[in-house]
Structures are given as C-alpha cells and as structure tokens.
C-alpha positions in Angstrom: 49.6 42.6 13.0 46.3 43.1 14.9 43.0 42.2 13.4 39.7 43.1 15.0 36.9 40.6 14.4 33.4 40.5 15.8 34.7 37.8 18.2 37.6 39.9 19.5 41.1 41.2 18.6 43.8 38.8 17.4 47.5 39.2 16.9 48.2 37.4 13.7 51.2 36.9 11.5 51.7 38.9 8.4 51.7 37.1 5.1 53.8 37.4 2.0 52.7 38.5 -1.5 53.1 34.9 -2.6 50.7 33.8 0.2 48.2 36.4 -1.0 48.4 35.0 -4.5 47.9 31.5 -3.2 44.8 32.7 -1.3 43.4 34.3 -4.5 44.1 31.0 -6.4 42.4 28.9 -3.7 39.3 31.2 -3.7 39.1 30.9 -7.5 39.4 27.2 -7.3 36.8 26.9 -4.6 34.4 29.0 -6.6 34.9 27.0 -9.8 34.5 23.6 -8.0 31.9 24.7 -5.4 33.8 22.4 -3.0 33.1 22.4 0.7 36.2 20.3 1.3 38.4 23.0 -0.4 36.7 25.6 1.8 37.8 23.8 5.0 41.3 23.3 3.6 41.4 27.0 2.9 40.4 27.8 6.5 43.1 25.4 7.8 45.7 27.2 5.5 44.6 30.6 6.9 44.8 29.4 10.5 48.3 27.9 10.0 49.6 31.2 8.6 47.8 33.5 11.0 48.7 31.8 14.3 51.7 30.0 15.7 49.3 27.5 17.3 45.8 27.9 15.7 44.3 25.1 17.9 45.3 26.9 21.0 44.4 30.4 19.8 40.9 29.4 18.7 40.1 26.7 21.3 37.5 28.7 23.3 35.4 29.4 20.2 32.6 27.3 18.7 33.2 25.7 15.3 31.1 28.4 13.6 32.9 31.2 15.4 36.3 29.7 14.4 35.4 29.8 10.8 33.9 33.3 11.1 37.2 34.5 12.7 39.3 32.8 10.0 37.1 34.3 7.3 37.6 37.8 8.7 41.4 37.2 8.9 41.3 36.1 5.2 39.4 39.3 4.4 42.1 41.4 6.1 44.9 39.5 4.3 43.2 40.1 1.0 42.1 43.7 1.7 38.5 42.9 1.2 35.6 44.7 2.9 33.1 41.8 2.7 33.3 38.1 3.2 35.0 36.5 0.2 33.3 33.2 1.0 29.8 34.6 1.4 27.4 34.3 -1.6 25.6 37.5 -2.3 21.8 37.4 -2.3 21.6 40.4 -4.6 
C-alpha cells in the first residue's frame, strides 16, 4: 500500500488485524507508563512491519524525519487523522 507523508510517498506493507490490536495495546501502554523507551520500541515495531528493510528505506532522512514518517505510517495503519503520539495542547 502507498502512504503519503510530508516527507514523500512510501510503499509499505499492509498489516493484519492482530497487528492493529498490538499497536493499540502498545499505545495504551505507552500512555499509561509515559515511557520514552516504549515509544522508540513502538517506532521500531512500525518500521519492521512497514518496510522490508527499514534502515535502507529511511537512511536519507534525519532522526526526527524518520520518527515523523513512522508516526504517519502508524496513523495510516490505525486509521487516525491526527498523530496518536502527539499530546494535545487544547
């Protein structure tokens, strides 16, 4: 499947319903623990499912850009319109 991010278009693997449930559980756990380490593990999990070789696919991007791309892919996988990892200032 193709996903358009603000850093370009990417061909990513589809995920299963089980993967979606795991993602939702990981987000809930991160929220409860407020854990930065869990956040980075989550990004790694997304990258491994989205790409055959995430290091190669994301090599040309800065660290911040990589995490923005992975966050946008996570949004697409979860069907969300806003960043699930972003804290609202409202």
